[in-house]
C-alpha positions in Angstrom: 0.0 0.0 0.0 1.4 3.4 -1.0 1.7 6.1 1.6 -0.1 9.2 0.4 0.1 12.5 2.3 -0.3 16.2 1.8 2.4 18.5 3.1 2.9 22.3 3.1 5.7 23.6 0.9 8.6 25.3 2.6 11.5 27.5 1.5 13.5 24.4 1.1 11.1 23.2 -1.6 11.5 26.3 -3.8 13.3 24.4 -6.6 10.6 21.7 -6.6 7.9 24.4 -6.7 9.5 25.9 -9.8 9.8 22.5 -11.4 6.0 21.9 -10.9 5.2 25.4 -12.2 7.3 24.8 -15.3 5.7 21.3 -15.9 2.3 22.8 -15.6 3.2 25.6 -18.1 4.5 23.0 -20.6 1.2 21.0 -20.2 -0.8 24.2 -20.7 1.4 25.2 -23.7 2.3 28.4 -21.9 6.0 27.7 -21.1 7.0 30.9 -22.9 5.2 32.8 -20.2 7.2 31.5 -17.3 9.6 34.1 -16.1 9.6 33.3 -12.4 12.9 32.3 -10.6 13.6 30.6 -7.4 14.6 34.0 -5.9 11.2 35.5 -6.8 9.4 32.5 -5.3 11.4 32.6 -2.1 10.6 36.3 -1.7 6.9 36.1 -2.5 6.0 32.7 -1.0 8.3 32.6 2.1 9.5 36.2 2.6 8.3 38.9 5.0 4.9 39.0 3.3 3.7 35.6 2.0 1.4 36.0 -0.9 0.4 32.4 -1.5 0.6 28.9 0.0 1.9 25.7 -1.6 0.8 22.2 -0.9 2.4 19.0 -2.2 0.9 15.6 -2.5 3.4 12.9 -1.8 3.4 9.2 -2.7 5.9 7.2 -0.7 7.7 10.5 0.2 8.0 11.6 -3.5 6.3 14.8 -4.5 3.9 13.9 -7.3 1.6 16.9 -7.4 1.2 20.4 -6.1 -1.3 23.2 -5.5 -0.6 26.9 -5.1 -3.4 29.1 -3.8 -4.0 32.4 -2.1 -6.7 34.3 -0.1 -9.0 36.6 -2.0 -12.1 38.5 -0.8 -15.8 38.5 -1.8 -17.5 41.8 -1.2 -20.9 40.2 -1.8 -20.3 37.6 0.9 -18.2 39.9 3.1 -15.8 36.9 3.5 -12.4 35.8 2.4 -12.1 32.9 0.0 -9.4 30.8 -1.6 -8.3 31.2 -5.2 -6.5 28.2 -6.6 -3.9 29.5 -9.0 -2.3 26.1 -9.9 -3.1 22.5 -9.5 -0.9 19.9 -11.2 -0.2 16.2 -10.9 2.6 14.6 -12.7 1.3 12.7 -15.8 2.4 9.3 -14.6 0.5 9.8 -11.3 -2.8 11.0 -12.8 -5.9 8.9 -12.3 -4.9 8.0 -8.7 -7.1 10.5 -7.0 -4.3 12.9 -6.1 -5.9 15.9 -7.7 -9.1 15.3 -5.9 -7.3 14.8 -2.6 -5.7 18.2 -3.0 -9.0 19.9 -3.9 -10.7 18.3 -0.9 -7.9 19.3 1.4 -8.1 23.0 0.2 -11.9 23.0 0.4 -11.5 21.8 4.0 -9.0 24.6 4.7 -11.5 27.1 3.3 -14.3 25.7 5.6 -12.0 25.5 8.6 -10.9 29.1 8.1 -14.5 30.4 7.8 -14.1 31.3 4.2 -17.0 31.7 1.9 -15.6 30.5 -1.5 -13.1 28.3 -3.2 -12.6 29.1 -6.8 -10.2 28.7 -9.8 -10.0 29.0 -13.5 -9.6 26.3 -16.1 -8.5 26.6 -19.8 -11.5 26.0 -22.0 -9.7 23.3 -24.1 -8.9 21.2 -21.0 -11.9 19.0 -21.2 -10.3 16.4 -18.9 -10.0 18.9 -16.1 -13.4 20.5 -16.8 -15.1 17.0 -16.6 -13.2 16.3 -13.4 -14.3 19.6 -11.8 -17.9 18.9 -12.8 -17.7 15.5 -11.2 -17.0 17.0 -7.8 -19.8 19.6 -8.2 -17.9 22.7 -9.3 -20.1 25.2 -11.2 -18.8 27.2 -14.2 -19.1 30.9 -13.9 -20.1 31.2 -17.6 -21.3 34.8 -17.3 -17.9 35.9 -16.1 -14.8 36.5 -18.2 -11.4 36.9 -16.7 -9.7 40.2 -17.6 -6.0 40.8 -17.1 -3.4 43.6 -17.3 0.3 42.5 -17.4 3.7 43.8 -18.4 3.9 47.0 -20.5 0.1 47.4 -20.6 -0.1 47.3 -16.8 2.7 49.9 -16.5 0.9 52.1 -19.1 -2.4 52.0 -17.4 -0.7 52.7 -14.0 1.0 55.7 -15.5 4.4 54.3 -14.8 6.8 54.1 -17.8 
């Protein structure tokens, strides 16, 4: 019987976190967008102000999946929530329930913390993920479209050159 456990990421896991981020980007065909470094991750995940949390799922002490999430806030509920930025299980470990275990764990964190929501985005071509999310009861927010400012556009809108 394999030993499965979920553990929090630490500063000592920074290189492993970067490997999972990169693997996810390759899977999503977005590897050209990855500019993060270990130094950036150390500062923003484990520095003075910690902007996100990381969980790993381990199988026999080997990290086989990860989730990165952060707290957001719903003005309508008046409560914080969890936004799942990344969830990724190594291809050779998919179908073992690891992704579901991570989602259940984070949902429990949200409930335990008194949060009102747990949400995430999924690429519209990723039907495997979409079907999985539907199977656990997730509801698509079809009336909402994500909007984003990054890079030079963000600087331009902010008035900073």
